Structures are given as C-alpha cells and as structure tokens.
N, C-alpha and C positions, 0 to 999 in steps of 0.2 A: 140593649138591656137598660132598665131604668135603675135609679138608685137603690131601690129596695131589693131588686134582684142581685145587684153587685154586692150589697151588704150581706145578703144570704150566703152568696158563694164565698165571700170572705169569712163568714162565721164558720161555715162548714170546713173549709180548708184549715183555719186556725184550729179547730176542734180535732180534726183528723191528725194533723201533724203533732199536736200537743199530746194526744192520747197515744199515738204510735211511738213517740220518743220514750214515754214512760214504759210502755210494754217492752221495747228494745232494751231498755236499761234494767229489765228484770222485775219491774214493779207490776203489781196487779191492781191498778187504780180502779176505783169504782166509777162507772160511766157518768153518773150524774154529778159526781164531785168536780169533775173537769168539764162540764158541759159549758158551752159558749152561749152567751145571749147578747142581743143587740137592743138597747134601749134608745129610741128616738127621742131627740129634743128638738128645739127650734132651729138651732144652727149646727149641732153636732149629734152624732150618734155615739153613745158609749158602747164600748164592746168588752164584755166581762168574761172572764174565765173563772168558773167556780163562782165564789163570793166576791172576788176582787176584780176591780177595774183594770183593764190592761192597755187598751188603745181607745183613741177617739178619732173619729172621721168627720172631716168637714163636709157637711151635706152639699154645700154648693159646689165644691170642686172635687171631692172624693179623696183628698189628701188624708193620709193615716199618720197619726202622731202618737207617741206615748203620752203617759200622763204624769203630772207632778203630784197630784192628789185626786181623789175621785171628783170627776167633773171639771178638772183643772188641766187644760191641754199644756204639753210641753213642746214648744215650738223647736226646741234644740234637738229632739228625737224625732226625726222625719223617716217614715218607712214607705216611701212611695205613694201610689194612689190605688184606688180600687181597680184601675185598669192594669196595674203592674203587680198584682199580688203574686203572680207566678214567678217573678224574678226574685223573690225573697223566700228565705227558709224560716218558716214560723214556728218550728219545733222547740226552739230554745227559749230562754227566760225572756230575751227580746228578739226580734227579728234580725236576721243577718242576711245581707245581700248575697246571693249565690254568685260564684265565680262564673264569669261569662268565657265561652270558649273563643279564643282569639285565633283567627285564621292565620295560617302560616304562610 
C-alpha cells in the first residue's frame, strides 16, 4: 500500500470510530459534521475531523501525532504509525492504545 492508500484507510477508520461512538452514546450526529478529511502538505498530512484539526501524519515515516495548533505537530502525543492503526482505539477524544492479549 502506498502512503495515499494508508491515509485513506486511516481516514475511514477514524471517521467510523468517531461516528459510532457518538451513536452509541445516544447522539444523532449529522454525518457531514463529523466527516474526516486529509489535507496533504509537503512534509505532513493534516487529518481533520469536522472543522478542526485532530492529527498530523509525517509523510516520510507514517508516524501519527496529535497537534498543538492547526498545522503544528505535537511530538509528545505519538499514536503509532499508519501501519499500526488497528492497535489503537480512535473513537475517543484522543486515540487510546488497545490492551493487548497476553498469553498465559
């Protein structure tokens, strides 16, 4: 998969998880209000939820970070890579690492 396909998979996963959480909590969200978009830059891709920036992806490595302000990466908030998106729960305000099953 190339970077654009990975970004699209991330966008779809983020949108679905966010939308499903709101429905599960009893809200009736408008589909377009919580839509996720990816805006490509030279070094980073901005991932927006609705009208707000949420995550930034380093295009060279696929690392996913939170943001300090729109277009400003927050290296202290690292959420894996585009290759590890299934290891995270994207439904919450920020991503949460899923608990791994430890073999007994």
